[in-house]
N, C-alpha and C positions, 0 to 999 in steps of 0.2 A: 628337844624333840627327840623321840624314838626314831630308830633308822626307819621302822616298818610306817611309821606317820610320814616321815620324809619322802620316803618312796610313794605312798599313796598320794600325797600332796603334788608331787611330781607328776605321777601318772595321770593325774586329774588335769592338772596345767595343760600336759601333752593333748588329752582327750580333747579340753576346752577348745584347744587351738585348732585341733583336726576339724572339728565341727564348724568352727568359725570358717576355716579355709575351703569348706565345700561349695561348689557352685552348683545352680541349678543345671540341669542337663539342656544341651542346646540342640536347635534344631540342625538337622543333617541334610544337606544339600543333595549328598551323594545317596542317601536313602530314598528321598523324594525323586531323585531322578532314575532310581532304579524302578520306583512305582510307574513313572512316566512310560518307560522301556515296556513294562510288563502289559501297560494299558495298550500300547501301541502295537505289540504282538497279537491282540486280539483282532487286529484289522480295522476298517471303517466302522463308525459306530452311531449311524443316523438312526432317528428315533424310531422305533418299532421294528428294527432290525435285529439279525441274530448276533451280531457283535454288539448292540446295545443290550440285549439280554445278557450275556456271558459278562460284559462290565458291571452290569448291575449286580450280577450275583458275586462278583469278586470284590465289589465295593462293600455290599452287606457282610459277608464273610470276614472283611478287613476291621471294619469299623465294631462290629458285635465281638470280635476277638480282643479289642482294643477296650472293651468295657462299656459302649455305647449301647443306647437303645436305638434301635434303627426300624423305621415304620416307613411303607410306600404311599404316596398320595397318587392316586392312580386318575387319568382321565382320559378322553378318547377324542380324537377328530376325525374328519373323512379328508383322506388324500384328494388334493385336488386334480389328482392327474387320474385316477382310477375311482374315485367314489367310494373305495371299502374304507372301514373303519381301522384307525391305526392307534395301537396303545400306546399310551405316554405314560411315564410315572417319574414323578419329583421323589427324590430319597430324603428323609429327614433324620438326621442324625444327632441324637439328644444326649447331651451330658448333664448331670445333676438336674433331673428332672423336678425336684422339689423346690427349686428356686424360681419365683414367679418371674423377677426382672430378668431379662436374658438379652444376649448379643447373638446377631444373626452374622454367620460367616458363609458366603455363598459362591458358587460357581457352576456354570453349566457343564453337563457332561456328555451332551450329544456333539456328534461331527455334522458338519454340513454335507448333504448328500453328495455334492459335487464339486470339484475345486473349479468354481465358475470363473474365476479371475486367472486362471493358466493360460498362458498365451498359445500354449501348444496343445494342450489337451483338456479343454474345460469340462469334459464328461470323463476325465479318468479317474483314478482312484486318489480318494482324499483321507490321509491318515489322521489330519489334527493333532499334533504332537503337542504343539504349543496353544491351538485353537481348539480347545477341549481338553486335551489330556493334562495339560501343565496344572491348571486349577484343581483337578481332583487329584492329582499326585501331591499337589502341596497339602492340601487337607489330609489326606491320607499320612502323611508325615506329621503333620499338626495334631493329629488325634493322638499321637503317643503321649502328648503333655497335658491333654484336656482333665483328667481325672485330678490333677494336682492344682489346678488353676482355681482360686477363690474368687470372691466377688459375684456378679451374676452368673445365672448359668449360661452355656452356649450352647448354639444348635449349629450344626452344619447343614446347609441344605444345597444338594445336587439338583439342579434344574433341567429339566429335560426340554427338548424342542427349542432351545434358545435361536436356532436356526435351520428350522425344518421348512427349508426355502428351495424349491425347485422352479418358481417363475417370478416375474417381476411384482406380481400384487399378493403374493405369499405373504401373511403377516409373521413377524420376528415375535420372540420372548413369549411362547404359549406357556411354558411351564411357570415361569415367575408370575407372569399375569394371573394364571390359576392360582398359584399360591396366595398372591397379594390379595385376591378377592376373596379367599377362603378365610384367609386371617383378618380381614377388614370386617365381613359378616359375623364372624365369632367375636370380634373386640366390639360390635354395636350391642350384641348381648351380653358383655361383660364376662367373656370366656375364654380361656387358653391363656397362652403365655403374652406376656407384655416385652417387645423388643424394643430397647432404648436406643439401639444402634444395629447398624448394620454395614458389613463389610464385603464386596463382591471384588473376588480375583478373577482376573481373565488373561490370558496370554502373557504370563509371568515368566516364561523359561527362555525367552529370546537370547542368544548368546550376546549380542549387544544390548543389553538391556539398559532402556532408561524409563523411568517412571515418572512421567510428568503428572501435575495435578489435574485431573479432568475437569473441564471449564461448568458443567453443571453441578457438580460435586462442589466447586467452589462456590458458586453463586446462589445456590439454594442456603438461606440462612440457618437452617436447622441441622444442615450437614456439614458446614464450613467447620464448626469446632471439631469434628471427628478429624477432618482434613489435617486440620492445624495439628492435632495431637499426633496422628501416625507419621506426618511428614517430621516433626519435631523428635519424635523416637527415632526416625532413621537419621537426623543429623546427629543426635548424642551417641548414637552408636557409629557414627562414622560410615554410613552405609552409603556408598556416593550415587548408587543407581537410582535413588529417590531424589526427583529434582523438585526443588520448591518452589516451583511456579507454573502457572496454568497453562496448557497448550490446546490440546485436541477436546472438541464436544463430541462426545460419543453417546450413540444409543445403545443402551446395554440392558442388562437385566436389572440395574439399581432403578432404572427409571419407572417400571411398574411397581416394585417396591416402595419407593418413594411417594410415588402420585397417587396410587391405588390404596397401598397398605399402610401409607403414612408413617413409614419406617425410615428416618434419615440415614440414608444408604451412600456411602461413597464407593468410587470404582478404582480399584488399583489394577492399571492395565497399561501395557505398553503397545501403543497404538501404530507404532513406526515398527513394521515386521514387513521385511521384503517378501517372506514367503506366504504371507497372508493368502487365504483361499486359494492356494496352488497345490500342485502336486509335490512341491519342495517342501511342506510343512510336515519335516521328519524330525526324529530325533537328533538327526545330526546338526540341524539348526538351533538346537537347544543346549542348555548348559546346567550343571549342578549348581554353580557358582550363582547364576542367576535366581534360581529356586532358593537357595540358602539366604540370599539376600533379602528377598521377599518375607521368606518364612521368618527369619529372625526379626524382622520389624513387627509382623503379626504376633508374633509369641509374646514379645517383648510388651507391645501394647496391651493385649489381653491379661498379662500378669498385673499390669499397674492398674486394672480396671477395680473398682470399689463400688 
């Protein structure tokens, strides 16, 4: 064989080996944590506030720059204290809109109006680093990979008014309930996307992270396979923060998604968080490592969907 052909064959073999060795990009906890800090710099973000408006603008700009289609789903309620109308708005972030069968990844992006469980200052400033910002930050980093995900289409949904609660009789989950009702009405008409699965992420940045399986997600027969798949991915990846046993029963946005929208949705949440609903829910209580643990698992699970 001539020298030129030998050299070409060698180069082809080398190039082939290089291609085979390239790994897909991985979720960055540091990048997600930077998003969390940026969100917290906006201050408190209860529904209808200036902080929420600024966060919404930040999220829209971020996801559109990442190649997604972003639409608002606006609705109003009346504030129970004043009777004044309050603007609420879910954000729908769509990847590959041509794919009819889809997966929903959700998080709430509002913060509680007050840190009502704080033993010293229950009407103080509630920043919501973990309870609010962590889910949004995780989705902002996760969006970096969605253009290359094959299989079903993916929608991120940021739910407003998960906890617009100022009194003991105020309802929770206003945004996800509104979304679920709109989705159910569209499905009855045979319109819109079809969600085969949903995953909710909430309070996923705790420095001492332990993600137990939420009891409702385990007991619902349509949702249990999703739980088994996700915790199975975590086990395979060696992500120790996912504990493959059920513990808490949690009321969260996954309940209206499943019970009203009929979307089988599991809840990825660390409910053992000492700073929950207190003034101490700040970035110092959160970690990039925790965000990376959850992000790696969710991204790997999405990449395996067909």
